[in-house]
All heavy atoms as a GROMACS GRO file, in nm:
protein
  607
    1PRO      N    1   3.859  12.261   8.672
    1PRO     CA    2   3.901  12.157   8.578
    1PRO      C    3   3.940  12.210   8.439
    1PRO      O    4   4.004  12.141   8.364
    1PRO     CB    5   3.778  12.067   8.568
    1PRO     CG    6   3.663  12.150   8.612
    1PRO     CD    7   3.719  12.250   8.709
    2ALA      N    8   3.905  12.334   8.410
    2ALA     CA    9   3.938  12.391   8.279
    2ALA      C   10   4.082  12.440   8.271
    2ALA      O   11   4.132  12.467   8.162
    2ALA     CB   12   3.843  12.507   8.247
    3ILE      N   13   4.150  12.450   8.384
    3ILE     CA   14   4.286  12.503   8.388
    3ILE      C   15   4.388  12.390   8.375
    3ILE      O   16   4.380  12.288   8.442
    3ILE     CB   17   4.311  12.581   8.518
    3ILE    CG1   18   4.216  12.700   8.527
    3ILE    CG2   19   4.456  12.626   8.529
    3ILE    CD1   20   4.235  12.802   8.418
    4ARG      N   21   4.487  12.413   8.290
    4ARG     CA   22   4.597  12.318   8.269
    4ARG      C   23   4.729  12.394   8.275
    4ARG      O   24   4.736  12.511   8.240
    4ARG     CB   25   4.587  12.250   8.131
    4ARG     CG   26   4.458  12.173   8.109
    4ARG     CD   27   4.466  12.039   8.185
    4ARG     NE   28   4.346  11.960   8.162
    4ARG     CZ   29   4.244  11.953   8.246
    4ARG    NH1   30   4.247  12.020   8.359
    4ARG    NH2   31   4.139  11.879   8.220
    5ASN      N   32   4.832  12.328   8.319
    5ASN     CA   33   4.969  12.378   8.311
    5ASN      C   34   4.988  12.515   8.375
    5ASN      O   35   5.039  12.607   8.312
    5ASN     CB   36   5.013  12.380   8.164
    5ASN     CG   37   5.163  12.395   8.150
    5ASN    OD1   38   5.238  12.358   8.239
    5ASN    ND2   39   5.206  12.452   8.039
    6ALA      N   40   4.948  12.528   8.501
    6ALA     CA   41   4.975  12.653   8.574
    6ALA      C   42   5.124  12.660   8.604
    6ALA      O   43   5.186  12.560   8.638
    6ALA     CB   44   4.894  12.657   8.703
    7ARG      N   45   5.182  12.780   8.587
    7ARG     CA   46   5.326  12.794   8.607
    7ARG      C   47   5.359  12.939   8.640
    7ARG      O   48   5.278  13.028   8.619
    7ARG     CB   49   5.401  12.751   8.482
    7ARG     CG   50   5.360  12.831   8.358
    7ARG     CD   51   5.373  12.748   8.233
    7ARG     NE   52   5.332  12.818   8.113
    7ARG     CZ   53   5.210  12.818   8.064
    7ARG    NH1   54   5.112  12.754   8.126
    7ARG    NH2   55   5.182  12.880   7.951
    8ARG      N   56   5.481  12.957   8.691
    8ARG     CA   57   5.528  13.093   8.718
    8ARG      C   58   5.679  13.099   8.711
    8ARG      O   59   5.748  13.001   8.737
    8ARG     CB   60   5.480  13.144   8.852
    8ARG     CG   61   5.554  13.088   8.970
    8ARG     CD   62   5.514  13.158   9.098
    8ARG     NE   63   5.582  13.099   9.209
    8ARG     CZ   64   5.706  13.130   9.249
    8ARG    NH1   65   5.773  13.222   9.185
    8ARG    NH2   66   5.761  13.069   9.351
    9ILE      N   67   5.727  13.216   8.674
    9ILE     CA   68   5.869  13.248   8.677
    9ILE      C   69   5.876  13.386   8.742
    9ILE      O   70   5.828  13.484   8.683
    9ILE     CB   71   5.932  13.250   8.536
    9ILE    CG1   72   5.926  13.113   8.472
    9ILE    CG2   73   6.075  13.302   8.544
    9ILE    CD1   74   5.978  13.109   8.330
   10GLY      N   75   5.931  13.393   8.862
   10GLY     CA   76   5.932  13.520   8.935
   10GLY      C   77   5.790  13.566   8.959
   10GLY      O   78   5.709  13.493   9.014
   11MET      N   79   5.759  13.686   8.914
   11MET     CA   80   5.624  13.739   8.931
   11MET      C   81   5.540  13.728   8.803
   11MET      O   82   5.435  13.790   8.791
   11MET     CB   83   5.630  13.885   8.976
   11MET     CG   84   5.676  13.902   9.120
   11MET     SD   85   5.566  13.821   9.239
   11MET     CE   86   5.426  13.930   9.237
   12LEU      N   87   5.584  13.650   8.709
   12LEU     CA   88   5.506  13.624   8.587
   12LEU      C   89   5.434  13.491   8.606
   12LEU      O   90   5.498  13.387   8.622
   12LEU     CB   91   5.596  13.619   8.464
   12LEU     CG   92   5.529  13.580   8.332
   12LEU    CD1   93   5.424  13.683   8.294
   12LEU    CD2   94   5.631  13.566   8.224
   13TRP      N   95   5.303  13.495   8.609
   13TRP     CA   96   5.220  13.376   8.626
   13TRP      C   97   5.147  13.348   8.495
   13TRP      O   98   5.106  13.440   8.426
   13TRP     CB   99   5.117  13.399   8.736
   13TRP     CG  100   5.177  13.418   8.871
   13TRP    CD1  101   5.242  13.530   8.917
   13TRP    CD2  102   5.179  13.324   8.977
   13TRP    NE1  103   5.284  13.510   9.044
   13TRP    CE2  104   5.246  13.385   9.085
   13TRP    CE3  105   5.131  13.195   8.992
   13TRP    CZ2  106   5.266  13.321   9.205
   13TRP    CZ3  107   5.150  13.131   9.113
   13TRP    CH2  108   5.217  13.192   9.218
   14ALA      N  109   5.129  13.221   8.463
   14ALA     CA  110   5.055  13.183   8.342
   14ALA      C  111   4.982  13.052   8.366
   14ALA      O  112   5.027  12.968   8.443
   14ALA     CB  113   5.150  13.169   8.223
   15TRP      N  114   4.870  13.038   8.300
   15TRP     CA  115   4.796  12.912   8.303
   15TRP      C  116   4.721  12.899   8.173
   15TRP      O  117   4.683  12.996   8.110
   15TRP     CB  118   4.705  12.902   8.425
   15TRP     CG  119   4.612  13.016   8.448
   15TRP    CD1  120   4.481  13.023   8.410
   15TRP    CD2  121   4.639  13.140   8.513
   15TRP    NE1  122   4.426  13.143   8.447
   15TRP    CE2  123   4.520  13.216   8.511
   15TRP    CE3  124   4.752  13.195   8.573
   15TRP    CZ2  125   4.512  13.343   8.567
   15TRP    CZ3  126   4.742  13.323   8.628
   15TRP    CH2  127   4.624  13.394   8.625
   16ASP      N  128   4.703  12.773   8.131
   16ASP     CA  129   4.635  12.744   8.006
   16ASP      C  130   4.492  12.701   8.034
   16ASP      O  131   4.466  12.630   8.132
   16ASP     CB  132   4.706  12.631   7.931
   16ASP     CG  133   4.850  12.665   7.898
   16ASP    OD1  134   4.877  12.783   7.872
   16ASP    OD2  135   4.934  12.574   7.899
   17VAL      N  136   4.402  12.741   7.947
   17VAL     CA  137   4.264  12.696   7.954
   17VAL      C  138   4.249  12.582   7.854
   17VAL      O  139   4.284  12.596   7.737
   17VAL     CB  140   4.166  12.812   7.922
   17VAL    CG1  141   4.022  12.763   7.927
   17VAL    CG2  142   4.189  12.928   8.018
   18ASP      N  143   4.201  12.469   7.903
   18ASP     CA  144   4.182  12.352   7.818
   18ASP      C  145   4.088  12.386   7.703
   18ASP      O  146   3.976  12.433   7.726
   18ASP     CB  147   4.124  12.238   7.902
   18ASP     CG  148   4.118  12.106   7.829
   18ASP    OD1  149   4.111  12.104   7.704
   18ASP    OD2  150   4.121  12.002   7.897
   19PRO      N  151   4.132  12.367   7.578
   19PRO     CA  152   4.048  12.402   7.463
   19PRO      C  153   3.912  12.332   7.462
   19PRO      O  154   3.816  12.383   7.403
   19PRO     CB  155   4.131  12.358   7.343
   19PRO     CG  156   4.271  12.358   7.391
   19PRO     CD  157   4.263  12.320   7.537
   20GLU      N  158   3.900  12.218   7.529
   20GLU     CA  159   3.771  12.148   7.534
   20GLU      C  160   3.664  12.229   7.606
   20GLU      O  161   3.545  12.207   7.586
   20GLU     CB  162   3.787  12.012   7.601
   20GLU     CG  163   3.866  11.914   7.518
   20GLU     CD  164   3.871  11.776   7.581
   20GLU    OE1  165   3.778  11.740   7.656
   20GLU    OE2  166   3.968  11.705   7.554
   21TYR      N  167   3.705  12.323   7.691
   21TYR     CA  168   3.610  12.405   7.766
   21TYR      C  169   3.574  12.534   7.694
   21TYR      O  170   3.482  12.604   7.733
   21TYR     CB  171   3.667  12.439   7.905
   21TYR     CG  172   3.666  12.322   7.998
   21TYR    CD1  173   3.770  12.229   7.998
   21TYR    CD2  174   3.561  12.301   8.086
   21TYR    CE1  175   3.770  12.121   8.083
   21TYR    CE2  176   3.560  12.192   8.173
   21TYR     CZ  177   3.665  12.103   8.169
   21TYR     OH  178   3.664  11.995   8.254
   22ILE      N  179   3.648  12.567   7.590
   22ILE     CA  180   3.623  12.691   7.515
   22ILE      C  181   3.526  12.657   7.402
   22ILE      O  182   3.563  12.596   7.303
   22ILE     CB  183   3.755  12.747   7.459
   22ILE    CG1  184   3.850  12.778   7.574
   22ILE    CG2  185   3.728  12.871   7.375
   22ILE    CD1  186   3.989  12.819   7.531
   23HIS      N  187   3.400  12.699   7.418
   23HIS     CA  188   3.295  12.660   7.324
   23HIS      C  189   3.257  12.769   7.225
   23HIS      O  190   3.166  12.751   7.147
   23HIS     CB  191   3.170  12.615   7.401
   23HIS     CG  192   3.197  12.502   7.495
   23HIS    ND1  193   3.233  12.376   7.454
   23HIS    CD2  194   3.199  12.497   7.630
   23HIS    CE1  195   3.253  12.298   7.558
   23HIS    NE2  196   3.232  12.369   7.666
   24ALA      N  197   3.323  12.882   7.234
   24ALA     CA  198   3.289  12.993   7.144
   24ALA      C  199   3.419  13.057   7.094
   24ALA      O  200   3.522  13.046   7.159
   24ALA     CB  201   3.202  13.095   7.216
   25PRO      N  202   3.414  13.122   6.980
   25PRO     CA  203   3.536  13.186   6.927
   25PRO      C  204   3.577  13.308   7.009
   25PRO      O  205   3.500  13.360   7.088
   25PRO     CB  206   3.494  13.225   6.786
   25PRO     CG  207   3.347  13.239   6.790
   25PRO     CD  208   3.299  13.140   6.893
   26TYR      N  209   3.699  13.351   6.987
   26TYR     CA  210   3.752  13.473   7.047
   26TYR      C  211   3.760  13.467   7.200
   26TYR      O  212   3.727  13.563   7.269
   26TYR     CB  213   3.672  13.596   7.003
   26TYR     CG  214   3.659  13.606   6.853
   26TYR    CD1  215   3.538  13.582   6.791
   26TYR    CD2  216   3.770  13.636   6.775
   26TYR    CE1  217   3.525  13.589   6.654
   26TYR    CE2  218   3.759  13.643   6.636
   26TYR     CZ  219   3.637  13.620   6.577
   26TYR     OH  220   3.625  13.626   6.441
   27PHE      N  221   3.805  13.353   7.252
   27PHE     CA  222   3.816  13.338   7.397
   27PHE      C  223   3.900  13.448   7.459
   27PHE      O  224   3.862  13.508   7.559
   27PHE     CB  225   3.875  13.201   7.434
   27PHE     CG  226   3.913  13.192   7.578
   27PHE    CD1  227   3.817  13.176   7.675
   27PHE    CD2  228   4.046  13.206   7.616
   27PHE    CE1  229   3.851  13.172   7.810
   27PHE    CE2  230   4.082  13.201   7.750
   27PHE     CZ  231   3.984  13.184   7.847
   28ALA      N  232   4.018  13.476   7.404
   28ALA     CA  233   4.109  13.574   7.463
   28ALA      C  234   4.043  13.712   7.473
   28ALA      O  235   4.053  13.780   7.575
   28ALA     CB  236   4.239  13.583   7.383
   29ARG      N  237   3.974  13.751   7.368
   29ARG     CA  238   3.906  13.881   7.368
   29ARG      C  239   3.796  13.885   7.474
   29ARG      O  240   3.781  13.984   7.547
   29ARG     CB  241   3.849  13.906   7.229
   29ARG     CG  242   3.804  14.048   7.206
   29ARG     CD  243   3.758  14.069   7.064
   29ARG     NE  244   3.870  14.046   6.972
   29ARG     CZ  245   3.858  14.035   6.842
   29ARG    NH1  246   3.739  14.040   6.787
   29ARG    NH2  247   3.963  14.017   6.767
   30ARG      N  248   3.717  13.778   7.483
   30ARG     CA  249   3.610  13.773   7.584
   30ARG      C  250   3.668  13.775   7.724
   30ARG      O  251   3.618  13.845   7.812
   30ARG     CB  252   3.524  13.647   7.564
   30ARG     CG  253   3.432  13.652   7.447
   30ARG     CD  254   3.328  13.540   7.445
   30ARG     NE  255   3.370  13.415   7.506
   30ARG     CZ  256   3.436  13.318   7.443
   30ARG    NH1  257   3.469  13.332   7.316
   30ARG    NH2  258   3.468  13.206   7.506
   31TYR      N  259   3.774  13.697   7.745
   31TYR     CA  260   3.834  13.690   7.878
   31TYR      C  261   3.888  13.828   7.919
   31TYR      O  262   3.864  13.873   8.031
   31TYR     CB  263   3.946  13.587   7.885
   31TYR     CG  264   4.000  13.576   8.024
   31TYR    CD1  265   3.942  13.491   8.116
   31TYR    CD2  266   4.106  13.655   8.066
   31TYR    CE1  267   3.987  13.484   8.246
   31TYR    CE2  268   4.152  13.649   8.195
   31TYR     CZ  269   4.093  13.563   8.285
   31TYR     OH  270   4.138  13.559   8.413
   32ALA      N  271   3.960  13.895   7.831
   32ALA     CA  272   4.016  14.026   7.863
   32ALA      C  273   3.906  14.125   7.900
   32ALA      O  274   3.920  14.203   7.995
   32ALA     CB  275   4.098  14.078   7.746
   33ARG      N  276   3.796  14.121   7.827
   33ARG     CA  277   3.684  14.212   7.856
   33ARG      C  278   3.625  14.184   7.994
   33ARG      O  279   3.599  14.276   8.071
   33ARG     CB  280   3.577  14.197   7.746
   33ARG     CG  281   3.462  14.296   7.762
   33ARG     CD  282   3.359  14.285   7.649
   33ARG     NE  283   3.294  14.155   7.650
   33ARG     CZ  284   3.303  14.064   7.552
   33ARG    NH1  285   3.374  14.088   7.445
   33ARG    NH2  286   3.239  13.949   7.561
   34HIS      N  287   3.606  14.056   8.028
   34HIS     CA  288   3.551  14.021   8.160
   34HIS      C  289   3.649  14.054   8.272
   34HIS      O  290   3.607  14.099   8.380
   34HIS     CB  291   3.511  13.874   8.164
   34HIS     CG  292   3.390  13.842   8.083
   34HIS    ND1  293   3.266  13.893   8.110
   34HIS    CD2  294   3.376  13.765   7.972
   34HIS    CE1  295   3.178  13.848   8.020
   34HIS    NE2  296   3.244  13.770   7.935
   35ALA      N  297   3.777  14.035   8.249
   35ALA     CA  298   3.877  14.067   8.351
   35ALA      C  299   3.876  14.218   8.379
   35ALA      O  300   3.878  14.260   8.496
   35ALA     CB  301   4.015  14.021   8.307
   36MET      N  302   3.874  14.298   8.274
   36MET     CA  303   3.870  14.444   8.292
   36MET      C  304   3.743  14.487   8.366
   36MET      O  305   3.746  14.577   8.449
   36MET     CB  306   3.878  14.515   8.157
   36MET     CG  307   4.014  14.508   8.092
   36MET     SD  308   4.139  14.601   8.178
   36MET     CE  309   4.090  14.765   8.136
   37ALA      N  310   3.632  14.420   8.339
   37ALA     CA  311   3.507  14.451   8.408
   37ALA      C  312   3.517  14.422   8.558
   37ALA      O  313   3.447  14.483   8.639
   37ALA     CB  314   3.391  14.372   8.348
   38HIS      N  315   3.607  14.330   8.594
   38HIS     CA  316   3.630  14.298   8.736
   38HIS      C  317   3.746  14.378   8.794
   38HIS      O  318   3.788  14.353   8.907
   38HIS     CB  319   3.656  14.148   8.752
   38HIS     CG  320   3.532  14.066   8.743
   38HIS    ND1  321   3.482  14.019   8.623
   38HIS    CD2  322   3.446  14.026   8.838
   38HIS    CE1  323   3.372  13.952   8.647
   38HIS    NE2  324   3.347  13.956   8.776
   39GLY      N  325   3.802  14.470   8.718
   39GLY     CA  326   3.904  14.558   8.770
   39GLY      C  327   4.046  14.505   8.766
   39GLY      O  328   4.131  14.556   8.837
   40VAL      N  329   4.071  14.404   8.684
   40VAL     CA  330   4.208  14.350   8.673
   40VAL      C  331   4.250  14.348   8.526
   40VAL      O  332   4.169  14.330   8.436
   40VAL     CB  333   4.223  14.210   8.736
   40VAL    CG1  334   4.200  14.215   8.886
   40VAL    CG2  335   4.128  14.110   8.673
   41LEU      N  336   4.379  14.368   8.506
   41LEU     CA  337   4.435  14.365   8.372
   41LEU      C  338   4.515  14.235   8.358
   41LEU      O  339   4.622  14.221   8.417
   41LEU     CB  340   4.526  14.486   8.349
   41LEU     CG  341   4.594  14.495   8.213
   41LEU    CD1  342   4.491  14.499   8.101
   41LEU    CD2  343   4.682  14.618   8.207
   42LEU      N  344   4.458  14.140   8.288
   42LEU     CA  345   4.523  14.011   8.263
   42LEU      C  346   4.539  13.996   8.113
   42LEU      O  347   4.454  14.039   8.036
   42LEU     CB  348   4.440  13.896   8.321
   42LEU     CG  349   4.424  13.902   8.472
   42LEU    CD1  350   4.322  13.800   8.519
   42LEU    CD2  351   4.556  13.878   8.541
   43ARG      N  352   4.649  13.936   8.072
   43ARG     CA  353   4.682  13.928   7.930
   43ARG      C  354   4.659  13.788   7.876
   43ARG      O  355   4.742  13.700   7.896
   43ARG     CB  356   4.829  13.968   7.911
   43ARG     CG  357   4.878  13.959   7.770
   43ARG     CD  358   4.809  14.064   7.684
   43ARG     NE  359   4.872  14.068   7.552
   43ARG     CZ  360   4.804  14.053   7.441
   43ARG    NH1  361   4.676  14.034   7.443
   43ARG    NH2  362   4.867  14.059   7.326
   44PRO      N  363   4.547  13.765   7.810
   44PRO     CA  364   4.526  13.636   7.745
   44PRO      C  365   4.586  13.637   7.605
   44PRO      O  366   4.570  13.734   7.530
   44PRO     CB  367   4.375  13.622   7.740
   44PRO     CG  368   4.325  13.763   7.736
   44PRO     CD  369   4.427  13.847   7.807
   45ILE      N  370   4.658  13.534   7.571
   45ILE     CA  371   4.709  13.514   7.435
   45ILE      C  372   4.666  13.373   7.395
   45ILE      O  373   4.712  13.275   7.453
   45ILE     CB  374   4.862  13.529   7.428
   45ILE    CG1  375   4.904  13.670   7.471
   45ILE    CG2  376   4.911  13.499   7.286
   45ILE    CD1  377   5.053  13.689   7.481
   46GLY      N  378   4.574  13.365   7.300
   46GLY     CA  379   4.518  13.235   7.264
   46GLY      C  380   4.441  13.182   7.384
   46GLY      O  381   4.355  13.249   7.438
   47ASN      N  382   4.475  13.061   7.428
   47ASN     CA  383   4.408  13.004   7.544
   47ASN      C  384   4.496  13.009   7.669
   47ASN      O  385   4.469  12.944   7.769
   47ASN     CB  386   4.363  12.860   7.517
   47ASN     CG  387   4.480  12.766   7.501
   47ASN    OD1  388   4.582  12.799   7.440
   47ASN    ND2  389   4.467  12.646   7.555
   48THR      N  390   4.603  13.090   7.665
   48THR     CA  391   4.690  13.107   7.780
   48THR      C  392   4.666  13.244   7.841
   48THR      O  393   4.659  13.344   7.771
   48THR     CB  394   4.839  13.095   7.740
   48THR    OG1  395   4.858  12.966   7.682
   48THR    CG2  396   4.930  13.109   7.859
   49ILE      N  397   4.652  13.247   7.975
   49ILE     CA  398   4.628  13.371   8.048
   49ILE      C  399   4.754  13.405   8.128
   49ILE      O  400   4.808  13.318   8.196
   49ILE     CB  401   4.507  13.356   8.142
   49ILE    CG1  402   4.382  13.320   8.061
   49ILE    CG2  403   4.485  13.484   8.221
   49ILE    CD1  404   4.267  13.273   8.145
   50TYR      N  405   4.796  13.529   8.118
   50TYR     CA  406   4.916  13.576   8.188
   50TYR      C  407   4.878  13.682   8.289
   50TYR      O  408   4.794  13.767   8.262
   50TYR     CB  409   5.016  13.638   8.089
   50TYR     CG  410   5.070  13.539   7.990
   50TYR    CD1  411   5.006  13.516   7.870
   50TYR    CD2  412   5.185  13.467   8.018
   50TYR    CE1  413   5.054  13.424   7.779
   50TYR    CE2  414   5.236  13.376   7.927
   50TYR     CZ  415   5.170  13.355   7.808
   50TYR     OH  416   5.219  13.264   7.719
   51ALA      N  417   4.942  13.677   8.405
   51ALA     CA  418   4.925  13.779   8.509
   51ALA      C  419   5.063  13.822   8.554
   51ALA      O  420   5.152  13.739   8.573
   51ALA     CB  421   4.845  13.724   8.626
   52MET      N  422   5.081  13.952   8.568
   52MET     CA  423   5.206  14.008   8.620
   52MET      C  424   5.172  14.105   8.732
   52MET      O  425   5.168  14.227   8.712
   52MET     CB  426   5.284  14.077   8.508
   52MET     CG  427   5.330  13.981   8.401
   52MET     SD  428   5.430  14.054   8.271
   52MET     CE  429   5.315  14.165   8.194
   53PRO      N  430   5.144  14.052   8.852
   53PRO     CA  431   5.107  14.141   8.963
   53PRO      C  432   5.228  14.223   9.007
   53PRO      O  433   5.342  14.187   8.979
   53PRO     CB  434   5.063  14.043   9.072
   53PRO     CG  435   5.131  13.916   9.040
   53PRO     CD  436   5.143  13.911   8.890
   54PRO      N  437   5.203  14.333   9.078
   54PRO     CA  438   5.314  14.414   9.125
   54PRO      C  439   5.399  14.336   9.227
   54PRO      O  440   5.351  14.243   9.291
   54PRO     CB  441   5.245  14.534   9.192
   54PRO     CG  442   5.105  14.493   9.212
   54PRO     CD  443   5.073  14.385   9.115
   55TYR      N  444   5.524  14.377   9.241
   55TYR     CA  445   5.614  14.310   9.336
   55TYR      C  446   5.567  14.326   9.479
   55TYR      O  447   5.580  14.236   9.559
   55TYR     CB  448   5.757  14.362   9.320
   55TYR     CG  449   5.822  14.316   9.194
   55TYR    CD1  450   5.853  14.405   9.093
   55TYR    CD2  451   5.852  14.181   9.175
   55TYR    CE1  452   5.912  14.362   8.975
   55TYR    CE2  453   5.911  14.137   9.058
   55TYR     CZ  454   5.941  14.229   8.959
   55TYR     OH  455   5.998  14.185   8.843
   56ALA      N  456   5.515  14.442   9.512
   56ALA     CA  457   5.464  14.468   9.646
   56ALA      C  458   5.312  14.454   9.641
   56ALA      O  459   5.242  14.540   9.589
   56ALA     CB  460   5.503  14.606   9.693
   57ILE      N  461   5.261  14.343   9.692
   57ILE     CA  462   5.118  14.316   9.687
   57ILE      C  463   5.075  14.266   9.824
   57ILE      O  464   5.143  14.184   9.886
   57ILE     CB  465   5.086  14.214   9.574
   57ILE    CG1  466   4.937  14.199   9.554
   57ILE    CG2  467   5.152  14.082   9.600
   57ILE    CD1  468   4.900  14.119   9.428
   58ASN      N  469   4.963  14.318   9.874
   58ASN     CA  470   4.914  14.271  10.003
   58ASN      C  471   4.812  14.159   9.983
   58ASN      O  472   4.771  14.129   9.870
   58ASN     CB  473   4.857  14.387  10.085
   58ASN     CG  474   4.739  14.455  10.017
   58ASN    OD1  475   4.665  14.394   9.941
   58ASN    ND2  476   4.721  14.584  10.045
   59ALA      N  477   4.771  14.098  10.092
   59ALA     CA  478   4.679  13.983  10.084
   59ALA      C  479   4.546  14.022  10.022
   59ALA      O  480   4.489  13.944   9.944
   59ALA     CB  481   4.659  13.924  10.222
   60GLU      N  482   4.496  14.140  10.054
   60GLU     CA  483   4.367  14.182   9.999
   60GLU      C  484   4.374  14.198   9.847
   60GLU      O  485   4.283  14.153   9.775
   60GLU     CB  486   4.327  14.315  10.064
   60GLU     CG  487   4.193  14.367  10.016
   60GLU     CD  488   4.157  14.501  10.079
   60GLU    OE1  489   4.219  14.539  10.181
   60GLU    OE2  490   4.067  14.566  10.026
   61THR      N  491   4.479  14.259   9.797
   61THR     CA  492   4.495  14.276   9.653
   61THR      C  493   4.516  14.142   9.584
   61THR      O  494   4.462  14.117   9.476
   61THR     CB  495   4.612  14.372   9.624
   61THR    OG1  496   4.587  14.496   9.689
   61THR    CG2  497   4.628  14.396   9.475
   62GLY      N  498   4.594  14.054   9.646
   62GLY     CA  499   4.614  13.920   9.590
   62GLY      C  500   4.484  13.842   9.582
   62GLY      O  501   4.457  13.775   9.482
   63ALA      N  502   4.403  13.852   9.686
   63ALA     CA  503   4.273  13.784   9.685
   63ALA      C  504   4.182  13.842   9.577
   63ALA      O  505   4.112  13.767   9.507
   63ALA     CB  506   4.207  13.796   9.822
   64HIS      N  507   4.184  13.975   9.560
   64HIS     CA  508   4.103  14.038   9.455
   64HIS      C  509   4.148  13.990   9.317
   64HIS      O  510   4.063  13.957   9.232
   64HIS     CB  511   4.115  14.191   9.463
   64HIS     CG  512   4.049  14.262   9.349
   64HIS    ND1  513   3.912  14.268   9.335
   64HIS    CD2  514   4.101  14.327   9.244
   64HIS    CE1  515   3.883  14.336   9.225
   64HIS    NE2  516   3.996  14.372   9.167
   65LEU      N  517   4.277  13.981   9.295
   65LEU     CA  518   4.330  13.934   9.166
   65LEU      C  519   4.284  13.791   9.140
   65LEU      O  520   4.234  13.760   9.031
   65LEU     CB  521   4.482  13.942   9.164
   65LEU     CG  522   4.551  13.885   9.041
   65LEU    CD1  523   4.508  13.958   8.915
   65LEU    CD2  524   4.702  13.894   9.057
   66ALA      N  525   4.299  13.703   9.238
   66ALA     CA  526   4.260  13.562   9.220
   66ALA      C  527   4.110  13.547   9.197
   66ALA      O  528   4.067  13.476   9.105
   66ALA     CB  529   4.304  13.481   9.342
   67GLN      N  530   4.031  13.616   9.277
   67GLN     CA  531   3.885  13.605   9.263
   67GLN      C  532   3.838  13.664   9.130
   67GLN      O  533   3.748  13.608   9.065
   67GLN     CB  534   3.816  13.676   9.380
   67GLN     CG  535   3.836  13.605   9.511
   67GLN     CD  536   3.798  13.689   9.631
   67GLN    OE1  537   3.763  13.807   9.619
   67GLN    NE2  538   3.804  13.629   9.749
   68SER      N  539   3.899  13.773   9.090
   68SER     CA  540   3.860  13.836   8.963
   68SER      C  541   3.902  13.751   8.844
   68SER      O  542   3.827  13.741   8.746
   68SER     CB  543   3.922  13.975   8.953
   68SER     OG  544   3.871  14.058   9.055
   69ALA      N  545   4.019  13.691   8.851
   69ALA     CA  546   4.065  13.603   8.742
   69ALA      C  547   3.970  13.485   8.727
   69ALA      O  548   3.934  13.447   8.615
   69ALA     CB  549   4.207  13.555   8.769
   70LEU      N  550   3.927  13.427   8.838
   70LEU     CA  551   3.834  13.314   8.832
   70LEU      C  552   3.697  13.357   8.781
   70LEU      O  553   3.637  13.290   8.697
   70LEU     CB  554   3.822  13.249   8.969
   70LEU     CG  555   3.726  13.131   8.978
   70LEU    CD1  556   3.766  13.020   8.881
   70LEU    CD2  557   3.719  13.078   9.120
   71ALA      N  558   3.648  13.471   8.831
   71ALA     CA  559   3.517  13.520   8.785
   71ALA      C  560   3.520  13.550   8.635
   71ALA      O  561   3.425  13.519   8.563
   71ALA     CB  562   3.477  13.644   8.864
   72ALA      N  563   3.630  13.609   8.587
   72ALA     CA  564   3.641  13.638   8.445
   72ALA      C  565   3.645  13.510   8.364
   72ALA      O  566   3.585  13.501   8.256
   72ALA     CB  567   3.766  13.722   8.418
   73LEU      N  568   3.714  13.409   8.415
   73LEU     CA  569   3.720  13.280   8.344
   73LEU      C  570   3.582  13.216   8.336
   73LEU      O  571   3.539  13.171   8.230
   73LEU     CB  572   3.818  13.186   8.414
   73LEU     CG  573   3.829  13.046   8.351
   73LEU    CD1  574   3.881  13.056   8.207
   73LEU    CD2  575   3.919  12.958   8.435
   74GLN      N  576   3.511  13.217   8.448
   74GLN     CA  577   3.376  13.159   8.447
   74GLN      C  578   3.285  13.232   8.350
   74GLN      O  579   3.207  13.170   8.278
   74GLN     CB  580   3.319  13.160   8.590
   74GLN     CG  581   3.390  13.064   8.682
   74GLN     CD  582   3.353  13.084   8.828
   74GLN    OE1  583   3.314  13.192   8.871
   74GLN    NE2  584   3.368  12.977   8.905
   75ALA      N  585   3.294  13.365   8.347
   75ALA     CA  586   3.210  13.442   8.255
   75ALA      C  587   3.250  13.417   8.109
   75ALA      O  588   3.162  13.406   8.023
   75ALA     CB  589   3.222  13.592   8.289
   76ALA      N  590   3.378  13.409   8.081
   76ALA     CA  591   3.423  13.388   7.943
   76ALA      C  592   3.387  13.250   7.892
   76ALA      O  593   3.366  13.231   7.772
   76ALA     CB  594   3.573  13.410   7.934
   77LEU      N  595   3.382  13.151   7.982
   77LEU     CA  596   3.349  13.016   7.939
   77LEU      C  597   3.199  12.989   7.935
   77LEU      O  598   3.156  12.888   7.881
   77LEU     CB  599   3.416  12.913   8.032
   77LEU     CG  600   3.569  12.910   8.028
   77LEU    CD1  601   3.622  12.809   8.127
   77LEU    CD2  602   3.620  12.882   7.887
   78ALA      N  603   3.119  13.079   7.994
   78ALA     CA  604   2.974  13.058   8.000
   78ALA      C  605   2.911  13.076   7.862
   78ALA      O  606   2.959  13.141   7.776
   78ALA     CB  607   2.911  13.156   8.099
   0.00000   0.00000   0.00000
């Protein structure tokens, strides 16, 4: 429920985190740190998270990216 306005253009994916769910300052910095801890490089700018996965991606890597992005979001919002 914290995600708003998910979108993509080609292989550039972005989604916004509803500001009502962000209860502490420096969300982007916290999110980036948690994403890196899960082994993924995602670019948060403000409350928008960007992902640019490689063009050649298998199901296992895609699942890891999705699970890690969600885990990082849950940790950053906790």
